[in-house]
C-alpha positions as CSV (number, residue, x, y, z in Angstrom):
1,M,17.3,4.4,20.0
2,A,16.5,6.4,23.1
3,T,14.8,4.6,26.0
4,S,11.6,6.0,27.4
5,S,9.2,4.7,30.1
6,P,6.1,2.9,28.7
7,G,2.9,4.9,29.2
8,T,4.8,8.2,29.7
9,M,4.3,11.1,27.4
10,Q,7.5,12.0,25.6
11,P,8.1,15.0,23.3
12,G,6.5,14.3,19.9
13,D,4.4,11.4,21.2
14,S,1.0,10.7,19.8
15,T,-1.9,9.4,21.9
16,T,-1.5,6.1,20.1
17,T,2.2,5.9,21.1
18,V,1.3,6.6,24.8
19,A,-1.5,4.0,24.7
20,L,0.8,1.4,23.1
21,R,3.4,1.8,25.8
22,S,0.7,1.3,28.4
23,A,-0.6,-1.7,26.5
24,A,2.9,-3.2,26.6
25,E,2.7,-3.0,30.4
26,G,-0.6,-4.9,30.3
27,D,-3.1,-2.1,30.3
28,V,-6.2,-3.4,28.6
29,R,-7.6,0.1,28.0
30,G,-4.5,1.1,26.3
31,L,-4.5,-2.0,24.2
32,G,-8.1,-1.3,23.2
33,H,-7.2,2.2,22.0
34,V,-4.3,0.9,19.9
35,V,-6.4,-1.9,18.4
36,D,-9.2,0.5,17.5
37,R,-6.7,2.9,15.9
38,L,-4.8,0.3,13.8
39,R,-7.7,-2.1,13.0
40,P,-9.1,-0.1,10.0
41,L,-5.6,0.1,8.4
42,L,-5.0,-3.6,8.9
43,L,-8.5,-4.5,7.6
44,E,-7.7,-2.5,4.5
45,Q,-4.5,-4.5,4.0
46,A,-6.3,-7.8,4.6
47,R,-9.0,-7.0,2.0
48,Y,-6.4,-5.9,-0.5
49,R,-4.2,-9.0,-0.1
50,L,-7.2,-11.5,-0.1
51,G,-8.7,-10.0,-3.3
52,P,-12.4,-10.1,-4.2
53,K,-12.5,-13.9,-4.7
54,L,-11.1,-15.0,-1.3
55,R,-13.0,-12.3,0.5
56,R,-16.1,-14.3,-0.2
57,H,-14.7,-17.1,1.9
58,Y,-12.5,-15.4,4.5
59,D,-13.4,-12.6,6.9
60,P,-10.6,-10.0,7.0
61,E,-11.5,-9.4,10.7
62,D,-10.4,-12.9,11.5
63,L,-7.0,-12.4,10.0
64,V,-6.5,-9.1,11.8
65,S,-7.5,-10.6,15.1
66,E,-5.2,-13.5,14.6
67,A,-2.3,-11.2,13.9
68,W,-3.0,-9.3,17.1
69,L,-3.2,-12.5,19.1
70,R,0.2,-13.5,17.7
71,L,1.6,-10.1,18.7
72,L,0.5,-10.0,22.4
73,P,3.3,-12.2,23.8
74,E,5.9,-10.2,21.9
75,L,4.6,-6.7,22.6
76,P,6.6,-5.8,25.8
77,T,9.9,-6.8,24.1
78,L,9.0,-5.3,20.8
79,V,8.3,-1.8,22.0
80,K,10.9,-1.6,24.8
81,G,13.2,1.4,24.2
82,V,11.7,2.4,20.9
83,D,11.0,6.1,20.3
84,R,8.3,5.6,17.7
85,P,6.8,2.1,18.4
86,V,3.6,2.5,16.4
87,G,5.3,2.1,13.0
88,L,7.2,-0.9,14.3
89,V,4.0,-2.6,15.7
90,L,2.1,-1.8,12.5
91,R,4.9,-3.4,10.4
92,W,4.9,-6.5,12.6
93,L,1.2,-7.0,12.3
94,S,1.1,-6.2,8.6
95,T,3.9,-8.7,8.0
96,A,1.9,-11.4,9.8
97,I,-1.2,-10.6,7.8
98,F,0.8,-10.6,4.5
99,H,2.2,-14.1,5.1
100,R,-1.1,-15.5,6.2
101,T,-3.0,-14.1,3.2
102,Q,-0.2,-15.2,0.8
103,N,-0.5,-18.8,2.1
104,L,-4.3,-18.7,1.6
105,V,-3.8,-17.4,-2.0
106,K,-1.3,-20.2,-2.7
107,K,-3.7,-22.9,-1.5
108,F,-6.5,-21.4,-3.6
109,L,-4.3,-21.3,-6.7
110,R,-3.3,-25.0,-6.2
111,S,-7.0,-26.0,-6.3
112,P,-8.8,-23.3,-8.3
113,G,-11.8,-25.5,-9.0
114,E,-12.5,-26.2,-5.4
115,S,-13.8,-24.1,-2.5
116,P,-11.0,-22.7,-0.4
117,P,-10.4,-24.7,2.8
118,V,-11.9,-23.6,6.1
119,L,-9.8,-21.1,7.9
120,E,-8.3,-22.9,10.8
121,R,-7.2,-20.8,13.8
122,E,-3.4,-20.8,14.1
123,V,-3.7,-18.9,17.4
124,V,-6.5,-19.7,19.9
125,P,-7.7,-16.8,22.1
126,D,-7.1,-17.3,25.8
127,P,-10.6,-16.9,27.5
128,T,-8.9,-16.0,30.8
129,D,-6.9,-13.2,29.3
130,P,-8.9,-9.9,29.0
131,R,-6.6,-8.8,26.3
132,S,-8.0,-11.5,24.0
133,G,-11.5,-10.1,24.3
134,V,-10.2,-6.7,23.2
135,V,-8.4,-8.1,20.2
136,T,-11.2,-10.4,19.0
137,A,-14.1,-8.0,19.5
138,V,-15.5,-6.8,16.1
139,A,-15.0,-3.1,15.6
140,R,-18.4,-1.5,15.7
141,G,-17.4,1.9,17.1
142,E,-18.0,5.2,15.4
143,E,-14.3,5.8,15.2
144,A,-13.6,2.7,13.2
145,R,-16.5,3.5,10.8
146,V,-15.2,7.1,10.3
147,V,-11.7,5.9,9.5
148,H,-12.9,3.3,7.1
149,E,-15.0,5.9,5.3
150,A,-12.1,8.3,5.1
151,I,-9.8,5.6,3.6
152,H,-12.5,4.9,1.0
153,Q,-12.7,8.5,-0.1
154,L,-9.3,8.0,-1.6
155,D,-8.8,7.0,-5.2
156,E,-8.3,3.3,-5.6
157,R,-4.7,3.7,-6.7
158,D,-4.0,5.9,-3.6
159,R,-5.6,3.2,-1.4
160,E,-3.2,0.8,-2.9
161,I,-0.3,3.1,-2.1
162,L,-1.6,3.4,1.4
163,V,-1.4,-0.4,1.9
164,L,2.0,-0.9,0.3
165,R,3.8,2.2,1.5
166,G,2.0,3.2,4.7
167,I,0.8,-0.1,6.2
168,E,3.3,-2.7,4.9
169,Q,6.0,0.0,4.9
170,I,7.6,-1.1,1.6
171,T,10.3,1.2,0.3
172,P,9.3,3.8,-2.4
173,K,11.6,2.2,-4.9
174,T,10.0,-1.3,-4.4
175,V,6.5,0.1,-4.5
176,A,7.2,1.8,-7.8
177,E,8.6,-1.4,-9.2
178,L,5.5,-3.4,-8.0
179,L,3.1,-0.9,-9.6
180,G,5.1,-0.2,-12.7
181,I,5.3,3.5,-12.2
182,P,8.2,6.0,-11.6
183,E,9.4,6.3,-8.0
184,S,8.5,10.0,-8.1
185,T,4.9,9.1,-9.0
186,A,4.7,6.6,-6.2
187,T,6.0,9.1,-3.7
188,M,3.6,11.8,-4.9
189,R,0.6,9.5,-4.5
190,W,1.7,8.5,-1.0
191,V,2.2,12.1,0.1
192,R,-1.2,12.9,-1.5
193,A,-3.0,10.0,0.2
194,L,-1.5,10.7,3.6
195,S,-2.1,14.4,3.4
196,R,-5.8,13.8,2.5
197,L,-6.3,11.4,5.4
198,R,-4.6,13.7,7.9
199,E,-6.8,16.5,6.6
200,L,-10.0,14.4,6.9
201,L,-9.1,13.0,10.3
202,P,-6.6,15.2,12.2
203,G,-5.1,13.6,15.3
204,Q,-5.8,10.1,14.0
205,V,-3.2,7.3,13.6
206,F,-2.3,8.8,10.2
207,D,0.0,11.2,12.0
208,D,2.1,8.2,13.0
209,L,2.6,7.2,9.4
210,A,4.2,10.4,8.4
């Protein structure tokens, strides 16, 4: 993989890539840009993985923020020398959310007649670190709302493909096996979902998922 300087525009870079490289150097503004861009996707994944029952007890925002807090110490090393770091960071975050939600689901299934346990923080925000405030702030911006609405214009099956193929970056073959459909159908739905999102919101993070 070719090495490039963080925060420097390279051929083919998106604004999210540039902001991510700056964030890796400690730039809070760059981090805020990346968090805002990726948060709607990660929230969609957290909602999907929790399911309707556990969403009554756990806020997906908390799980997304926790994943970001886990990532912060790893960020400089993770993106160093990577040409297209957005996909790598998204995979890291989505994997953290996947494991966290799976553990919550397992606990719930072990005690189905009881209320799920209170979500205890596994990572505590550092109040002296300005990056923690960026990560834990609830997304109330117009951009986050617009992205959320665009995602929910998709058919439910296409949103599922978005989570599995685009956010969790599972291979087309495995996605097809999970959904019980031909691989060609899974690929067609992914291309359709991505094309629709890029059409609705050109220049958004969906360009980095291509």
